[in-house]
N, C-alpha and C positions, 0 to 999 in steps of 0.2 A: 731898201728894207732888207734886213737879214732875218731869216727864219730859224728859230731855236726849237728843237724837239726834245721834250723830257717825257718821263713815264706818266706822271700823275698831274691832274689839274691843280692840286694844292701846291705842288712844287713849281708848276708853271706860273702861278699867281705870285709866288714869292720872288722868283727870278726876274719876272717882267719888271718888277719895281726897281731892280738894280741896274737894268740894261738901258732903260730909256726908250724914247720914241723911235729910234732907228732899228729896234728889234721887236719882232713879234714872237711870242712864246706860246707853244701849243703842246698838248699832251697826246701821247700815243695810247694811253691807257694800258700800259704793260706790253707784252709780246704782241706782235702783229701777225706773225706766221708760226705755224707748228707743223709737225709731221702729219701727213694724211692719216686719219684714224682707222687704218685697215692694213691687211697684210701687204707686204711689199714696200712699205714706207722707207725701209732701209734695205738695200739690195746688196747682200754680201758677195753675189756673183759678179757684180760690176763695180768693184772698188768701194763698196759700201755707199753707193750713191743714195742721197737722202731726198725724198720727195716731199716738198713742203706745200702747204696751201694757206691762204689767208684765214685768220680766225674770224668767223662770221660776225661775231658781235663787235669786232673792231674795224670792220670794213668802212663804216661811216667815218671813223676817226682818220683812217688812211686817206679817204677822199677829202676830208677837211684839210689835211696836211698838203695834199696835192694841189688843192685849190689855192691855198695861201702861197704855195711855192711858185705859182705862175708869176706873181708880182715880186718875188724875192731875188736879191742879187747873189745870196750865198745861203747855204744850209749848214747849220751847226747842230751836230748830234750830241746832246748833253745828257745822255742816260747815265745810270749809276756806274761808279768806278770799279766794277768787278766783271766776272765772266758773263753773268746774265745781262748786265747792262751793255757790255760790248756786243753781245749777241743780238740784243734788241736793235741797237744802232745798225749792225750789219744787215739784219733782216729787212729793216726799213729801207736801207740804201739799195739792197738787191731788188726789193719790190718796186721802188720808184724807178730804178734803172730799167727793169724788165718792162715796165709800162711806158717807158720813154718820157717820163715826166721830169727827169733831172735836167735834161738839156746839157749845156756846157757850164752850168753853175758850179763853182767850187764847193766841195763838201769837206767840212772840218769836224774833227772829233774833239770835244772838250770834256775834261773831267775835273771835278772838285770834290774835296772831302767834306766840305761843310757849305751850307747855303748861307753865306754872308756876302755883303757887298764886295769886300776885298777879294774873297776867294773866287767869286763868280766872275768879276771883271778881269781878274788876273788870268783865269782859265780861258776866257774868250780871247784875250790878247795874246795867249800863247797856245794855240791849238796844235793838235797832232793828227796823224793819220789813224785809221782804224788799226787796232792791234789784232792781226789775224791769228796770232798764237793763242790769244785768249778766246777768240771765236772758235778756233779748231778744238780747243779743250772743252768748250761748252757743247759743241757738236758731238764730240766723242762721248761725253757724258750722256747726252740725250739719246744717242744711238745705242749705247750699252743698256740704258734703262728700257728702251723700246725692245731690243732683242731679247732681254730677259723676260719682260712682261708679256710680250706677244707670243713667246714660245713656251714659257713655263706655266702661265695661267691656264691655257687650254688643257695642259696635262693635269693640273689640279682638278679641273672640271671632271675629267674622265676617271681619275683615280680616287677622288674624295667626294666632291659634290659640285654642282654647277654654281657659278657666280663667284668662285674664289679667285684670288689673284696673288701674285708674288712679286716682290720688287728686289732690285739689286742691293740696296742698302737697308730697306725695311726688314728683310729676312734675317740678316745677322742681328739686328736690333731685337727682333722677336725672339731669336735664340737666347740672347742675354736674359730676357725676362723669364723665358721658360726654364732655363737652366737654374736661375735663382729659385724658382718655385720648386723644382726638383730637389734642390739642396734643402729647402725648408721642410719639405715632406719627409725627406730621409733623415732629418736631424733628430737625434736622440737626446732629450734633455737630461742633464745630470744635476743631482742635488749637491749643494755645498753650503757651508755655514760660515758666517763671518762673526768675529767677536769685536765689539767696540766698547770703549770706556767713555761714559759721560762724565766730564770733569768741570769743575768750577774754577776758573782762573781769577786773577785779581780784579779784572774789569768786566769779564764776560765769560759765559760758559763755552765749552768747545768739546769736540769729540776726537778720540784717538783710536787708531785701528791696531789690533793685535798683529805683530809681525814676527814674534818669537815666543815659543812656549817650551819650557823644559830644556832650554839650550838649543832647540832646533827651529829652523826657519819655518814660519807658517806661510803656506802657499794657498792657491785657490781651492785645491781639493784635499787639503790636510784634514779638514773636519767635514765629514760627509753625511752625518746623521744626527738626529736630535739627542740621542743618548750621549754621544761623544761631546757634543756641544755643551750639554748640561754639566758633564764631568769637568770640562775645561773651565767653564764659567765658575763653578763652585771652587775649584782649585785656585783660580785667580783672586776670587773674593777673599778667600782665606789668607793668601799670600800678601795681598795688598793691605788688608786691614784698614780700609777707608782712605788710604793715601797712595799717590803715585809720586815717585821721585824723578825729577828732571835730571837726566844723565848727560844730555848733550843738546846744545842749541846751535844749529848751523844757519848762518845768514849769508845770502849771496844776492847779487843784483844781476838781472839779465835784461837784454835789450829786446824789444819787440818792434818789428819793422812793418810799415804799412804794406798793404796788398797793392799790386800793380793796377793801373787803370783798367777799366773794363774792356774785354773783347766780347764778341757775340756770345760765346758759350758761358763766360763768367757772369755776364749780365743776365742771361736766362736763368742761371743757377741762383744768383742772389735775389732776383725778382721773385723766384719761386719760394725761396726761404723766407724772405722778409715781407713780401707783399702778397704772397699766395697767388701770383700770376702764373698762368700757363705759358709755355714757351711761345705759343702762337699769339697770345694776348700781348706778351712783352714786345714781340717784334712789330705788332700792329701799332702799339702806342709809340714805340721808338720811331717808327716810320713817320708818324704824325709830327713828332718833335723835330725830326730831321728836315721834313719838307717845309715846315714853317707854321708858326702860330702868331696871330696878331696880338702883340703884347702892348698895344698902344703905339700909334704911329706907323702901323702897317705890319704885315707878316714878316717874320724873321725865323730862320732856322735856329733852333735852340741847342741842338747837339750835332756832333759830327756824324759821318756815315756809320750806320749801326751794323753793317755786315763786314766784319774785319777779324783777323786773327793776329793782328800786330799790337804790341803794347807800347809802341813808340809814341811820343808826343812831339809836336812841332816845337821848335825853339821859342817861337813867339808865344805859344800857349804856356810853356814852362815859365817863361819870364813873367807873364801876366799873373800866373798862379802864385809865384814866389813873391811878387810885389803885393798881391792881395793878402797873403799869409802874414807878411811883415806888418802891413798896416792894420789888419784885423786882429791878429793875435800877438804880435810882437816878434822881435828877432830871435827870442829864445825858442820859438816853435819852427824855426827855419834851419835846415841843415846847411853846412858851409857850401857844399856843392850840390847842384841839381841832381835829383835822383834819375838815373837812366835804367830802364828795365830791358831785359833781354827776352826777345820773342822766342817761345819754345816751338811754335809751329814751323814745319819744314818749309812751307811756302807762304810767306806773309807779304810778298812784294806787291800783290794786287791792291791791297788796302794800305793807304799811306799812314794811317794813325789809329790809335786806340779810340774808344768812344769817350768823348769829353764834351763839356759845354762849349759852345762857340765863343762865349765870353764868360769868364768866371765872375765878372762884375755883375752879371745878371743873376742875383741871388734868388733862390727858390721863393723866399717870402715876398720878394718884389714882383714876381710874375704869377703868384698863386691865383690872384683874382681873374687872370685871363685863361687859366688852364682848367680842364676837367679834373675830377678827383684823381683818376688814374694817370693822367698826364703829369700832374703835379708830383705824385708819389714817385714815378719813374724818373722824372727830371731831378728831383731832390736826391735820389739814389746816385745818379750819374754825377751830379754836381759834388756831392760829399766825397765820393770815392776819388774823384779827380783832384780835389783840393788836398785830401789826406795823403795821396800818393807822393806829394812834394813836401810833406811836413817832416819834422824831426821824429826820430824814433821815440817810443815810450820806454821808460825805465820801470821795471817791476821788481819790487823787493820780495824775495822769497825766503820763507822761514820753514825749517824742518826741525821738529823737536822730538827727541827720543826720551821716552819715559819708562820706568821700570816698576814692576809689581813683584818685587822679590827677585832673587837670583835666577837668571835664565828666562825671565818673562819680560818681554819688551813690547811697548806700544809706540806708535809714531803718529804725530799730528803734523799736517802741512797746511800752509796758508800763504797768501800773497797779498800785497797791497801795491797800489800804483804810486810810485814815487814821483814820476813826471809823466803827465798824460801824453804829451806830444801829439801825434796824429789822432790818438784815441779821443781827443776832445771833439773831433769832428765825425769820425767814422770808425766802426769796428766791423770786420767781416763776419758773416754768419757762419754757423757750423752745421754739418749734416750729422744726424744720428748721434747727438752728444751723449757722452757716458757720464757716470757718476764721478769718475776721476776728473772730468773737466770741471765739475762743480766744485771739487775740493780745491782746485787752483784759485778759485775766486773767493775763498773764505779768508777771514782775517783772524789771527790768533791774538790772545792777550799777551802782554809782556811777560817773559819768563827768563830765569837765569839758571845756570847749572847748580844743582844742589837744592833747588826749591822743592818743597813738598806741596803737591797739588791735591786739593780735595777731590776724592772719588765719590761721585753721587750714585753711580750704578754701573754695572757691567751688563751689556746686552748681547745676547746671542740671536742672530737673525738668519733665517732660512732663505736661500736663494736657489734659483734654477737657471742653468745656462740657457740662453735664448738663441734661436736660429738667426741666420743673417737676415736683415730687414729687406723687405721688398723694395724695389726701386721707386723712388719719388721722381717727379720731373727733374728736380735738381740733380739727383744722383744718377739718373739715366743719362742726362746730357753729359755729365762728368765722365761716365763710363764710355759713352760714344766717342768723346774726345780722346780719352786715354787709349782706346783700341784703334783709333784712326778710322772709325766708321762714319762715312759722310764727311761733310765740312760744316763749319759753323752756320752757314746760311741755310743748310738743309735740315738741321736738327728739329726745328719746329714742324716741318712737313713730315718728317719720319714719324714723329710721335702722333701727329694728327692722322696720318694714313693708317697706322696700326689700330687706332680707335675706330676710325670710319669703317674699316674692314671687319670690325668686331673680333679681332684677334686678341685684343686686350681690353680690359675695363679698368677704370679708376675706382678703387675701393678705399675710402678714407685717405685719399690723395696718394695711394700707392698702386702700382700697376700689377694687375693679376691677369694671367693668361686665361682665355676662355677655352672651352673644350675644343672648339674648332681651331683656335690658335695653336693648341698643343699638338693636334693631329697634323696640321700643316707643318709645324716645326719638326715633328718626328719624321715626316716624309722628306723634308728638305735635308735634314741632317743625315738621314740614312742613304739617300740616293743622289744628293747634290752637296755632299759634305764640303767639297772644295769651295763652292760658291757661297756658303754661309760661314766659311772659316774666317776668323777675325784677321789673321795675318794676310790672307789672300785679299780680303776687302781693303785693308790698309795699303797693301802694295799697289793695288789698282788705283787708289786715290793718289798715291805718290806718282804713278805713271801719268795720270791726268795732270798733275802739277807740273811734271817735266814737260808735257806738251805746252802748257800755258807759258812756260819760261822759254820755249823755243828750243829745248834740248832733246825733244823726241818728236817723231811724226805720229799723227793720230790714226792713220789707216793701218799701219803695221800693228799698232796697239789693239785695234779691233780684230785684226786677223788672228793674233795670238789668243784672244779671248774666245772668238766665235767657233773655231773649228772643234776644239775639245768639248765646248759647251753643247754644240749641236749633236755631236756623237753621243753625249750623255743623255740628251733629250730623247733621241731615237732609240737608244738601248733601253731606257726606262719604259718607254711607251710599249715596247715589244715584250719585255720580260716581267714587268711588275703587274700583278693583279690588284684589283681594287681591294679585295679582302686582305691583301698583305699590308695595306696602308691603314684601312679603317678598322681592322680587328687586331686585338692584342691578346694572345692566349693567356689564360690563367690556370693554375693547378687546381681546378675544381670541376666536379662532375655535375651535370644537369640533374636536379632532383626529379624531373618529370620523365626524361627519356634515357638518362644515363650517358648522354653525349657530352663532349667537352664544352665548357663555357669559355667565353672570351669577352673582353671589354670592347664594345662596339660604338661607333659614332652614328647617332640617329639625328632626326630633324631637330630635336630639342636638346642635343648634347650627348655626352657619353653615358652608356648604361651597360649592364651585364646581361648578355643574352646567349641563347643556345646556338651553337654552330650548325645545328641540324635544321635551322629555319629554312623554308616555311613549314616543314613537316612538324617541327616542335616550336611552339610560340612562347616558351618560357623566357621571361625577362624579370629583372629587378633593378632598382635604383643602385647606382654605383656606390652611393654613400649609405645604403640601407643598413649595413652591419654597424657602421660607425654611429648612425643615428639611433639604432636600437640600444647600443651600449651606453649612450649618453643619457643622463637623467632628464626626465621630462620637466620642462619649465612651466609650472602652473600659474595662471593669472589669478593673483590673490583678489578675493572679494567679488569675483564675477563668475557667473555660470552661463551656460548656453541658453540663449533666449528661446530655442526651439524645443530642447528636451531636458534642460536643467542639469546636464552633466558639466563637470569642470571644464574650463577652457584652457588650452595649452598653446604655447608658442611652438610652431612647427616649421620645418624647413622644406620648401617646395622648389619647383623648377625655376621660379623667378625670385627666390630668396625667402626670407622668413615671413610668416603670416600667423594669424590667430585662428585656431581651428578647434572643433569640438573633440573631446577625448572619446566620445562615443562613436567616432568614425570606424567602420563605414556605415553603421546604421543611421547615424546623423551626419549630414554633410555640411553643416553650418561653418562658414568661414568669413573672416573679415580682415581688413588690412591691419598690419602691426602698428603703423603710424596713422594717427588721425589726420585727415587732410586739413591743411591750413586754409582758413577762410579769408579771402581777400576783402570781403565786405562789399564787393561790386555786384550789383543786381544783374542776374542773367538777362541779357537783352532779348533772348528768344521767347522764354516763357514768363519772364518778369516775376516769377514766384520764388525761385531759388537764388542762391548766390554762387559766384564762381569760386571754386576751391582749387588750391594748388595740389596736384597729384603727380605721381610718377608712372610712366608706362612700364610695360614688362621689361623693356630694355634699359630702364633707368632714366629715360628722358623726361624732363619736367613739362607738364602741360596744365591747363586750367579748364575745368569743366563744371557743369551745373551740379549743384548739390542734390537736385531731385532725380539725377540719373537712376534708372533708365527711362523714367517718364519723359525727361528732356535730355536730348543728346548733344546740346551745344558745347563746343570745346574750341579752344584756341591754344596755340603753342606759346605765344608771348605774353608777358606780364600785362594784365588788363588794368586800365584806369577808367574811372567813372567820368569820362568826358565825351560829349556827343561829337560826332564827326561834323565839321563845319561844311563839308561838301555834300554828303548824302544823308546826314541826320542820324546815322546809326548811333545808338546811345552809349557805346563803349569803344574806346580806342585801345591800342596796345603799344607797349614799348618794345622796339626792335633795335638790335645792335648788329651792324654789319661791318665788314672790313672796309668797304668802300665809303659808306655814308656815315659811319659812326652811329650814335644813338639817336633814334627818331621816334616820334609819335606817328603811328600809321593806323589806317582803318583796316580792320580784319576782313571786311567784305570784299569778295573776289572782284566784283565789278567796279569798285571804287579805288582810285589810285592816290588818295590823299596821303601826304606825309609832310612832316615839318621837323626841324631839328629839336631835340629834347635836351634840356640843360640839367636834367636830374642826374642821378648816380648810375642809371642803367638797371638792368634786370638783376635779381638776386644772384644769378649764376655769374654775371659779368663782374660783380664786386665781391665775389667770394674771397675770404681771406683779407 
């Protein structure tokens, strides 16, 4: 018997089917060892010796592996084909060796990029040894993260507030979000006007934009006020006299090429754009598709390994896709030569291929019945992108028409049509923050010839204001992280999740907004640890780790170069920087109560303006009080305060907007801005109210009784009106976890009932 160890039970189940009775496949359930969670886990004074201990929750899985190993002739370590996978194999090997459970059995390392019968059997037939360069690169990364976290976090506790933490790659990511917010706040909007002509062509109406007036080119800020716009509009109407003359028609054809197959970062971006998935959700679902899904006839891996920065495809995969395209769409949709894409990443050797379906013949429609809603959506995305990347380019007919309204007055209309769809028949890549110019490209113009007179229906003057740069979405943040070299594709999801869990950023309308605490932490890091949140420095460090993984550099000298100056900076900051230097920001304003200087300060509930003479002077005010006072009050039409009869207003508070009485502070009536959504599920505690969907102060969704505060029953997960078959509790909830997927569970603490749930998941899980 041969023992094969993989990370997850789902993967083990799929692989077992391919290897037959001579192999036993068991899961380690992820990492088996980690650094001891206390000071001294990495010892810089003794060659950066790292002290590991077994992860408590995985002790039973290690014991199960050791028990099976007693009857095994050989051990095959078949964890994922990247640094983390190599490290898991190495840790397990070291652990079994230290416990003297290996004996003289041979140990093999096997890697495969897809979980298919051919790939698995081929990997087992051609094993290799552990790749210590990859292990060392992972150890170096883990050591760096530990040294930063264990030394910088206590400093944040002392200088800002307890419970804060900082990370090596999360901190530069936080800087990106904070700098974008500063740009937005500093942005001064400018007014400008555009002039457009509404025309009636032979077959359809169209619009043309003013590009020349009085012989001079019209640019964005040529017309900046209503008076000038009206003047130009009147002059054009008089000069045109109801007709525009076609002066020139330019026709050209351009090629549009398909996007390369997915890598980790582009999959996360496209899933965010098209499916509304978070990066974490994308990786969770991709893991399920990679490890195997039963599509009739047993589990099979549907996509190749999803942590990769290589756009290469195996020759067998390219051949299969080209054959499929020929049969399904015809030879006209196939380029003469296979498309080969060049990997931009500096270190893409760890992952052999881009993300692709393990077999293009497994069409999304054919496996839809076997997949959950989110699995199907992501598989379809991967499948379409992979097929399209080997298809013929599209041909786009572009037309640009110049029209005149008298001498020196010119309009231009542009449009395009698809002459040959090519790959666009299957797939078209999404766009971030599309502009009006993008929409113009997709318009279609009626036929026109030089000298034609076109009917002018109206000339419109439209007011515009320049807009600040948009906040980062998940897709654009991942793109920025990749461009700056912050982290690696496999870490993007955890970077974003960590920033949210630490409450340094929040998602507002699917855009990242820094919290007050996040801004203060970023200010502290950029002022006192500028080197370590510098984008170039972070990228160079990633390159150094890549060099270790390739065997081109040693990992201990890398840690030495980082540690010494970092420790000096920690010690210097601890001695010289006062807490008030970090948490207070002076402003040019005098306290109206005592005459002392005011400053922006960080309190328990965020930033506020307060007197620097505190505690002698207790003057404070809300940071946005002046802005709020200047803004017009939003009165709730048709409603008055039920307590005093005064008008109700929309107000801004510590936890966002709410409805309050205009008679405050005499009347303190308040109510939520949004009416709670009723689930219709009867409260199981009082049986009088129903469970309503609400949001906590921190924006987290929960469900509580409509009779609150009389009844205080509440649950975090989506309730369903089904009794628990084990304890009889009248309501179950829907819970989604990374490990178990979506389940029906009993919310009672003493009951452990759970079973798979085949619905669509909670509203948060299927958002978008």
